[in-house]
C-alpha positions in Angstrom: 0.0 0.0 0.0 1.4 3.4 -0.9 2.2 6.0 1.8 0.0 8.5 0.0 -1.8 9.1 -3.3 0.2 12.3 -3.8 3.6 13.2 -2.4 4.5 16.9 -2.6 8.2 17.8 -2.3 8.6 21.2 -0.6 6.1 23.2 1.5 6.4 26.5 -0.5 3.1 28.1 -1.1 2.9 26.7 -4.7 3.3 23.1 -3.6 0.8 23.6 -0.8 -1.7 25.1 -3.2 -1.4 22.2 -5.5 -1.5 19.7 -2.6 -4.6 21.4 -1.1 -6.6 21.3 -4.3 -5.9 17.6 -4.7 -6.6 16.9 -1.0 -10.0 18.6 -1.3 -10.5 16.4 -4.4 -10.3 13.3 -2.2 -6.6 12.3 -2.6 -4.4 11.5 0.3 -1.6 14.0 0.3 1.8 13.9 2.0 3.9 17.1 2.0 7.6 16.8 2.7 9.6 19.9 3.8 13.4 19.9 4.3 13.4 22.8 6.8 12.1 22.8 10.4 9.5 25.3 9.3 7.0 25.5 6.5 6.3 28.0 3.7 9.4 28.4 1.5 9.2 32.1 0.4 5.9 32.6 2.2 7.0 32.4 5.8 6.8 34.5 9.0 9.4 33.9 11.8 10.7 35.5 14.9 14.0 36.2 13.4 15.2 38.9 15.9 13.4 38.8 19.2 10.4 37.1 20.7 7.2 38.8 19.7 8.6 40.4 16.6 7.2 38.5 13.6 9.1 39.0 10.4 8.3 37.9 6.8 11.6 36.4 5.8 10.9 36.7 2.1 7.6 37.9 0.6 5.9 40.6 2.7 2.8 41.5 0.6 0.6 39.3 -1.6 -0.3 41.1 -4.8 -0.9 38.8 -7.8 -2.5 36.0 -5.9 -5.5 38.3 -5.2 -6.7 37.7 -8.7 -6.3 33.9 -8.5 -9.6 32.0 -8.2 -8.0 30.4 -5.1 -8.7 33.7 -3.3 -10.9 35.6 -5.7 -13.5 32.8 -5.5 -12.2 31.4 -2.2 -12.0 27.9 -3.8 -10.4 26.3 -0.8 -12.1 28.3 1.9 -8.8 29.8 3.0 -10.6 33.1 3.9 -14.1 31.8 4.9 -13.0 28.7 6.8 -9.3 28.8 7.6 -8.9 32.3 8.9 -6.8 34.0 6.2 -7.4 37.8 6.3 -5.8 40.7 4.4 -5.5 44.4 4.9 -5.4 46.6 1.7 -3.8 50.0 2.4 -4.7 52.9 0.3 -1.1 53.5 -0.8 0.6 50.3 -1.9 3.8 51.9 -3.1 5.6 55.2 -2.5 8.9 56.6 -3.9 10.9 58.8 -1.4 13.8 61.0 -2.4 16.5 62.3 -0.1 15.5 65.9 -0.8 12.1 65.2 0.9 9.9 64.8 -2.2 7.6 61.8 -2.4 5.4 60.2 -5.0 2.7 57.8 -3.8 0.9 55.4 -6.0 -2.7 55.1 -4.7 -5.3 52.5 -5.5 -7.4 55.3 -6.7 -5.9 56.6 -10.1 -7.3 60.1 -9.6 -5.3 60.4 -6.3 -2.2 59.1 -8.0 -2.7 61.6 -10.9 -3.1 64.4 -8.3 0.3 63.4 -6.8 2.0 63.2 -10.2 0.6 66.6 -11.2 2.8 68.2 -8.5 5.7 67.2 -10.8 4.0 67.6 -14.2 0.4 68.1 -15.2 1.2 66.5 -18.6 2.5 63.4 -16.8 -0.6 63.3 -14.7 -2.7 63.1 -17.8 -0.4 60.5 -19.3 -0.7 58.5 -16.2 -4.5 58.5 -16.4 -4.3 57.1 -19.9 -1.8 54.5 -18.7 -4.1 53.5 -15.9 -7.1 53.2 -18.3 -5.0 51.0 -20.6 -3.8 48.8 -17.7 -7.4 48.2 -16.6 -8.4 47.3 -20.2 -5.5 44.8 -20.6 -5.7 43.3 -17.1 -8.5 40.8 -17.7 -6.7 39.2 -20.7 -3.4 39.2 -18.9 -4.9 37.9 -15.7 -6.7 35.0 -17.6 -3.3 33.4 -18.4 -1.7 33.7 -15.0 -3.3 30.9 -13.0 -3.7 28.1 -15.5 -1.2 26.2 -17.8 0.2 28.7 -20.4 -0.8 28.8 -24.0 2.0 27.8 -26.4 4.1 30.9 -27.3 3.6 30.5 -31.0 -0.2 30.3 -30.7 -0.2 33.2 -28.2 1.8 35.4 -30.6 -0.4 34.5 -33.6 -3.6 35.3 -31.6 -2.3 38.7 -30.5 -1.1 39.6 -33.9 -4.7 39.5 -35.3 -5.8 42.8 -33.8 -4.4 46.3 -33.3 -4.8 45.9 -29.5 -2.9 42.6 -29.5 -0.2 44.2 -31.6 0.1 47.0 -29.1 0.5 44.5 -26.3 3.1 42.7 -28.2 5.1 45.9 -28.7 4.8 46.7 -25.0 6.0 43.2 -24.2 9.1 43.9 -26.3 10.3 47.3 -25.1 12.1 48.1 -21.9 10.6 49.9 -19.0 13.0 52.7 -19.7 11.8 52.9 -23.3 8.2 53.1 -22.1 8.9 55.7 -19.5 10.6 57.9 -22.0 7.5 57.7 -24.3 5.0 58.3 -21.5 6.5 60.9 -19.1 8.6 64.0 -19.2 9.6 64.4 -15.5 12.6 62.3 -14.5 11.2 61.6 -11.0 8.0 60.3 -12.5 10.0 58.1 -15.0 12.1 56.8 -12.1 9.1 56.1 -10.0 7.6 53.7 -12.5 11.1 52.5 -13.7 11.7 51.3 -10.1 8.9 48.7 -10.7 11.2 46.8 -13.0 13.8 46.5 -10.2 11.2 44.6 -8.1 11.2 42.0 -10.8 15.0 41.8 -10.3 15.8 43.4 -13.6 17.0 46.8 -14.9 14.6 49.3 -16.3 16.8 49.1 -19.4 16.2 45.4 -19.9 14.1 44.7 -23.0 10.8 43.0 -22.6 10.1 44.5 -19.3 7.7 47.3 -20.4 4.5 45.2 -20.0 5.4 44.7 -16.3 4.5 48.4 -15.6 1.0 47.8 -16.9 0.6 44.5 -15.1 1.8 46.0 -11.8 -0.4 49.1 -12.1 -3.5 47.0 -13.2 -3.2 44.7 -10.1 -2.3 47.6 -7.8 -5.4 49.6 -8.7 -7.9 46.7 -8.9 -6.7 44.6 -5.9 -4.1 46.6 -3.9 -1.2 45.1 -2.0 -2.6 42.4 0.3 -1.0 42.6 3.8 -1.8 39.3 5.5 -2.8 39.7 9.1 -0.3 38.0 11.3 2.4 37.8 8.6 3.0 36.4 5.2 3.0 32.9 6.8 -0.7 33.2 7.5 -1.3 32.1 3.9 0.9 29.0 4.5 -0.9 28.3 7.8 -4.3 28.4 6.1 -3.1 26.1 3.3 -1.7 23.6 5.8 -4.9 23.7 7.8 -6.9 22.9 4.6 -4.6 19.9 3.7 -4.8 18.5 7.3 -8.6 19.1 7.4 -8.8 16.8 4.4 -6.7 14.1 6.0 -3.4 15.2 4.5 -0.1 15.3 6.3 2.6 18.0 6.3 6.0 16.9 7.6 9.0 19.1 8.5 12.7 18.2 8.6 12.1 15.7 5.8 14.6 16.4 3.0 14.2 14.5 -0.3 17.3 13.5 -2.1 15.8 11.3 -4.9 12.6 10.7 -6.9 12.2 7.1 -7.7 10.5 5.7 -10.8 9.6 2.4 -12.4 8.7 1.7 -16.0 8.8 5.4 -16.8 6.5 6.4 -14.0 7.3 8.2 -10.8 6.7 5.9 -7.8 8.1 7.6 -4.7 11.0 9.4 -3.0 14.0 8.7 -0.9 14.8 11.0 2.0 18.3 12.1 3.0 18.2 9.7 6.0 17.4 6.7 3.6 13.7 6.5 4.4 11.7 5.5 1.3 8.1 6.7 0.7 5.8 5.6 -2.1 3.2 7.6 -4.0 0.3 5.7 -5.5 -0.8 8.3 -8.1 1.6 11.3 -8.5 4.5 13.3 -7.2 4.6 17.1 -7.2 8.0 18.6 -6.7 9.5 22.1 -6.2 12.6 20.8 -8.1 14.7 23.6 -9.6 15.8 22.9 -13.2 19.4 23.0 -12.1 18.7 20.4 -9.5 16.1 18.3 -11.2 18.6 16.1 -13.2 20.4 15.2 -10.0 17.2 14.1 -8.3 15.5 12.2 -11.1 17.8 9.6 -12.7 15.1 8.7 -15.3 15.1 12.2 -16.8 15.9 12.1 -20.5 19.4 13.5 -21.2 18.2 16.2 -23.6 15.6 17.4 -21.1 18.3 17.5 -18.4 20.7 19.4 -20.6 18.2 22.2 -21.3 17.1 22.4 -17.7 20.7 22.8 -16.5 21.4 25.7 -19.0 18.5 27.9 -17.7 19.8 31.3 -16.8 19.8 32.8 -13.3 19.4 36.5 -12.8 22.5 38.7 -12.0 20.6 40.7 -9.4 20.2 38.7 -6.2 18.5 40.0 -3.1 20.0 41.0 0.3 17.5 41.6 3.1 17.6 43.1 6.6 14.8 42.5 9.1 14.9 44.6 12.2 13.0 44.8 15.5 12.4 48.5 16.4 11.9 50.3 19.6 9.5 52.7 17.9 8.0 53.2 14.4 10.2 54.7 11.7 10.0 58.5 11.2 10.7 59.5 7.7 12.4 62.9 7.1 9.8 63.6 4.4 6.1 64.0 5.0 3.1 63.9 2.7 2.1 67.1 0.9 -0.6 67.6 3.6 2.1 67.3 6.3 0.8 63.9 7.6 3.3 61.1 8.2 4.1 58.8 5.3 2.1 55.6 5.0 2.6 52.9 2.4 3.2 49.1 2.1 6.4 49.5 0.1 8.8 52.5 0.3 11.4 52.9 -2.5 14.3 55.0 -1.3 15.2 56.6 -4.6 18.6 57.7 -5.8 19.0 61.3 -6.8 19.0 60.6 -10.6 17.2 58.0 -12.7 20.5 57.2 -14.4 22.0 56.2 -11.1 19.3 53.5 -10.8 20.0 52.2 -14.3 23.8 52.2 -13.8 23.3 50.3 -10.5 21.8 47.4 -12.4 24.5 47.7 -15.1 27.2 47.0 -12.5 25.3 43.9 -11.3 25.6 42.5 -14.8 29.3 42.5 -14.4 29.1 40.9 -11.0 30.1 44.1 -9.2 28.6 45.6 -6.1 26.2 48.4 -7.1 27.7 51.9 -6.5 24.2 53.2 -5.8 22.1 51.6 -3.1 18.6 50.8 -4.2 17.0 50.1 -0.8 13.4 49.3 -0.5 11.6 49.3 2.9 8.5 47.8 4.3 7.1 48.6 7.8 4.1 46.5 8.0 3.4 47.1 11.6 2.0 50.4 10.3 -0.9 48.3 8.9 -0.8 45.2 11.1 0.3 46.1 14.7 -0.1 42.4 15.7 3.4 41.7 14.3 5.2 43.4 17.2 4.8 44.2 20.9 2.7 47.2 21.7 4.5 50.5 20.7 7.2 48.6 18.9 7.7 48.0 15.2 9.6 46.1 12.5 11.1 46.8 9.1 11.9 44.7 6.2 14.6 46.2 3.8 16.1 44.9 0.6 18.8 45.8 -1.9 20.4 44.0 -4.9 23.8 42.4 -4.9 25.8 39.7 -6.8 25.7 36.1 -5.6 29.5 36.0 -5.6 31.7 38.8 -4.3 34.7 39.8 -6.5 36.7 40.9 -3.5 37.1 37.3 -2.5 35.2 37.6 0.8 32.4 35.2 1.5 28.9 36.6 2.2 28.9 34.9 5.6 31.9 37.0 6.5 30.7 40.2 4.9 27.0 40.3 5.4 26.9 42.1 8.8 29.0 44.9 7.3 26.7 45.2 4.3 23.6 45.2 6.5 25.1 48.1 8.5 25.6 50.0 5.3 22.0 49.5 4.3 20.8 50.8 7.7 23.1 53.8 7.3 21.7 54.4 3.8 18.2 54.3 5.3 19.3 56.9 7.8 19.6 59.4 5.0 15.8 59.2 4.6 14.6 58.1 8.0 15.6 60.3 11.0 15.4 57.7 13.8 16.3 54.4 12.1 19.8 54.0 13.7 18.6 54.6 17.2 15.4 52.6 16.8 17.0 49.3 15.8 16.9 46.9 18.8 18.2 43.9 16.8 18.4 42.8 13.2 18.7 39.7 11.1 20.1 39.7 7.6 20.0 37.3 4.7 22.6 37.3 1.9 21.9 35.6 -1.4 23.8 32.5 -0.1 21.4 32.5 2.9 18.4 32.7 0.5 19.7 29.6 -1.3 20.1 27.8 2.0 16.5 28.5 3.0 15.1 27.2 -0.3 16.6 25.3 -3.2 14.1 27.2 -5.4 16.1 30.3 -4.7 19.1 29.0 -6.6 22.1 31.3 -6.4 19.9 33.7 -4.5 17.4 34.3 -7.4 14.1 34.7 -5.6 12.3 34.1 -8.9 14.1 30.7 -9.4 15.4 31.7 -12.8 15.7 35.0 -14.7 12.4 36.4 -16.1 13.7 36.7 -19.7 11.6 36.4 -22.8 13.1 32.9 -23.6 12.2 31.8 -20.0 8.6 32.9 -19.9 5.1 31.4 -20.5 5.2 27.9 -21.9 9.0 28.2 -22.2 9.5 28.7 -18.4 11.8 27.1 -17.4 12.2 25.3 -20.8 9.8 24.3 -23.5 10.1 20.7 -22.3 9.0 21.6 -18.7 6.7 24.5 -19.4 3.5 22.5 -19.0 4.5 21.3 -15.4 4.9 17.7 -16.6 8.3 16.0 -16.7 9.0 14.2 -20.0 10.0 10.6 -19.6 8.7 10.4 -16.0 4.9 10.0 -16.0 3.0 11.5 -13.0 5.9 13.7 -12.0 4.8 17.4 -11.9 6.7 20.6 -11.1 5.8 23.7 -9.0 7.9 26.7 -8.0 8.9 30.2 -9.0 10.8 28.8 -11.9 7.6 27.8 -13.6 4.9 30.0 -15.2 4.0 32.7 -14.3 7.2 33.2 -12.4 8.4 34.4 -9.0 6.2 36.1 -6.4 3.1 35.1 -4.6 0.8 34.0 -7.5 -0.7 30.8 -6.0 0.7 29.2 -9.2 0.4 25.7 -7.8 -3.2 25.9 -9.0 -2.0 25.4 -12.6 0.0 22.3 -11.5 -3.1 21.0 -9.8 -5.1 21.5 -13.0 -2.6 19.4 -15.0 -2.4 16.7 -12.4 -6.2 16.6 -12.0 -6.6 16.1 -15.8 -4.2 13.1 -15.8 -5.9 11.6 -12.7 -9.4 11.9 -14.2 -10.6 14.6 -11.8 -12.9 17.4 -12.8 -10.9 20.4 -11.6 -13.8 22.8 -11.8 -15.6 20.7 -9.2 -12.9 21.1 -6.6 -14.3 23.4 -4.0 -14.5 23.5 -0.2 -18.2 23.8 0.7 -19.1 27.3 2.0 
């Protein structure tokens, strides 16, 4: 008798989403997690001091809000398992050292009013951009949560109409190209150009232009979801759902091998030698660079293409701090009220400085210009810290390997202090408010999750040749593994990419089809 119908390798949110759908469909599900905690990139932990709950990786949930998983509450995560979100009015704000700010509101009229302080022409251009983003969003959204259409067919379909051709052009240009076309004021250009950086790419990178429209469309329709209690609340709700349907989620169970027999996946071997069998399928967060080492039956050509997938040059470095008091920005809103946003981008003086920062990363150099982003989610969810206290989550971009020969383990404390000092140029009390901090280098990112290979939080680079049905490769772009029947993939290296999308839903759809399950009937009763 098999140990489970379905074995899921990794408890990242994508694997949990796939496992939860199949558990609700009546399959016995066993999730195996290598760490002592669950959640992968969607995890909240007391990284500094007791009572201070930090989101170690993702801190706000944007794109998953349009997923039927939450939009229709397919699995009852909100109605039955306690998942709750706060949606602040200002999801994102750019802050300059000279005290100027530019907020992006959920209400486009308010954003336009803020932009008009820089340029009335740009405010009108923004309103046209907002309208276009809203028009394109339903079509873009329709392809994010299900298996991707073949790229050839997608291109042919879009090429049949002027609107489709305009989307194709926007998909091809860089964010910098687009900003030059749309806006005249450099700070407005930089404000939207910074969006590309959140996808770990330069504004100058071709094929990033569409991201500005996707980002804006989601921001205005759904907002940035701040999960009450921390990012890990999503993980906890998914685990509760799986366990409620007789599934099991195990920690400290590291898988070293996927076994197969007769061209079909049959089970796994753990690091300690324990063997577990899957009666019907295996779903794995198996990074393409690691997949060939874990699946002996993988065809050689599939393995070769998986191993050659490209990793981004811009890895992340994060600092999480416990604070004695909330942050006090030097800048204030135009109405003199304190700043309030989910995500603060601490902007360099010139747009060119931002662009050159990413140029240096291409050569493996440390950026000469800090590109620090900051979140202080205790502004919106005070439950994450003791009364009167606060937390921050800050990030910057660095190479995975240092050219000075120092290891990140040796140098990370020094870099974290530099980031905090840089924040001090924008935030008057940050140095004195820090009680304790925890920092993660790109090497630490890789240690926390094999999906974050070489510190790439998106698994692999989000280039045109690694998107849609070609993500991570054409062979693996439909979540199935050629040559190994009933082995399916989940993770940020699959379509639609890194971030909290709930993309395991698409994997569950493919597996359900092969298992003879009507996916549309999988719902937790309300």
